[in-house]
N, C-alpha and C positions, 0 to 999 in steps of 0.2 A: 322553608317556612318561616318568613319574616314575622316579628311581632305583630304588624298589622294583619296577618292571617289568622290569628286566634281570635275566634268570635265571641269566645265565653270563657269563664274559669274552667269549666269542665273539660275543654280541650286540652288545657296545659296539664290539668291534673292527671287526667287518663293517659296522655303522652308520655308525661315524665314521671309518672308513678308517685305524685305526690298526694297528701294527705289535707283535708281542709276541715277547720273547726271555727265555729262562731263564739268568740269570747271577746271581752273588752280589751283592746290593745293600747289604748290611750287613758291615761290619768291626766286631765288638765291641770297645768302648772298654775296654781291659784296665784303664785307671786309672780307671774309673769309681767312683764312692764305692759301696761296699756298702749293702744294706739294712740297717736297724738291727734289732737283736734284739726291740726292742719292735714293730716293723712285722711282722717275720716271725711272731711269736707271734699277732698280730692275724690275718693273712692264714691262719695254720694253723687258728685257731679257726673263722674263716670258712667254711674248706674242709671241716672236720669237721662242724661243728654247723650250718651253714645251707643245705647241699645247692645249691651254685651251678649244678648240672648239670640242675636241673629246668626252665629256661626261659631264653631270650634275656635277658629283663630281669634276671633274677636273677643270671644270670652276670655281665651288666654291671655291676650294682650291687655284688656281693659280690666279684668277682674282678677284672674289667677295669679298672674307673674307680679303685679304690684303687692299682693299681700304676701306672696311667698318672699319677695325680695326685702320687704319691710321688716320680716321676722328674721330672716337670714343675716340681716346687717349685724345683729347682736353678735353673731357667731362667725362673722367672715374672716376674723384671725385663723380659725382652724377648719373652715369648711368652705368649698368652692361651690358655687350655683351655676349650673350649665343649662342653656336653652336649646334645644332641637339639635344637639350633637350626638353623633354615633355612639353606640353601646352595641359591640359586636363580640360575641362569643364564638359561634359558629355559623354556619348557613342556615341554621334552623332558630337559633337564638341571636337575631340581630335587627338593627334598625336604629330609629331615631325616637326617643323617648321625648316627651314635650319638654320634661324638665327632669334633672337628676342632680344629686348632690353627693360629693365625695370630698375626701379630706384634701387640704391644700398641699399641692405637691412642693418639693424642695426645688422644683425647676420652675416654679412660678405658677400661673393660674392656667393649668391644662389638665385635662382628666387623667386621673390616675386612681388606682385602688387604696384603700377599699371604697367601693360605692356602696353609699349608705342609704339613700333614699331615692326612689323614682316616682314620677308624678304623671299621671296620665289624664287628661282632659277629652271628654265627650260630650257633646250636646244632648243631655238627657237620654244617654245610653250607658248606663253603669254596667250592664251585662257585658258589653264589648270593651267597655274601659278597664274594668277589671281583668278580662281575659288577655289584653294586652299587657296591662300593669304586672300582673303575675309573671307573664313571660319576661318582662324586663326585669323583675326582681329576680327570676332564676339567673337569668343572664349576669346580673350583677354578682350573686352569689358564686357562679362559677368562676367569673373573672377574679373575684376576691380570692378564690381558693380555700376558703374557710366557711364550710356549711354550718358550724356551730356559731357563726357570728351572724346576728339578725340584719336583715335587709327590711326597710321599711317602705310602704308604699301608699300613695293616696291616689284616689279615682274622684274626680270632681267635674261638675258641669259650671263651675265657677261660683255658683250660689250654695250648693250643697257639696260637702267635703266628707268623704268616707275614708277610713284608716285600715290598714292592715299590716301585717308583719310575716316574714318568711325566715323559719328557722329550721335548719336540717331540712327534712323532706315534709314539713307541716307548715301549711299556710293557715294563719288565723286571721279571720276577717271580723273586724269589729261590727257588732250588729246595730250599733248607733251611729248617728252622724252629726255633723255639725255645720252650721250655715252662716252666711253672711249677715243674715238677719240678727244674729246673736254674735256680732264680732268680737266681743271681748273672749267669749267661750272658745270661738274658733282660734284666736289667738293663743289662748292658753293651751289648747291642743297641739296647735303647731310648735309652741315652745318647748313643749314636753318632748316632742318628736326630736326637734332640732338638739335640744340638750342630749338625748340619748345618742344622735349621731355625733356631736362634739365628743362625748366621752369616749364612743368608739374610735374616733379618730385619734385622740389623745393616746389612748391604750396601745393602738397600731404603732404610733410615732415611738412611743417609749420602748415596745419591743423591738420595733427595728433598730434602735440606738442601741439597745442591750445585745442585740446579735446582729451585727453589721455584714457577717458573711453569709447570714441564713438565706 
């Protein structure tokens, strides 16, 4: 049963014995750098002239990835961002998340644990988006081999962005959402998540350096 087979969060919760709560997971970083005027102009052009709402792929290419990439650039020294790469734990938890973030490997820009953030895009089907996203978060957690380390998740249709986190056997879904229409607030939320991922990547690297044979 690959990621795409999970049609809703309930499927993942029941099969993998997870618990779900609804609580805030993101505190926007008020000191996050704002998007540049040049980026805003490009995004506005894309939204008005490229019709991102016509398909999931279009939404990803036109809205989702450019915003993710713009925020990721601040953290690229420590974090790698991948698009439509395999994330396979077993025959059940496997497939191709739309995007995921992991630490920068010592071997270069290749996927390597810890996997810290997965992003799933669906065109106005957040129920299915979260079902797949949670399955991907669980695969990341198992690949990391550290259930006490959070794995972050984002479900989005490009215009609206929802956030969650998996820690241990508890999935916490933020009841709020952020939108492209309030771009600075969305950017602050994304920076908060990327900062948390960067800190986790640095802690992992420090631990690995201190225990080279572990």
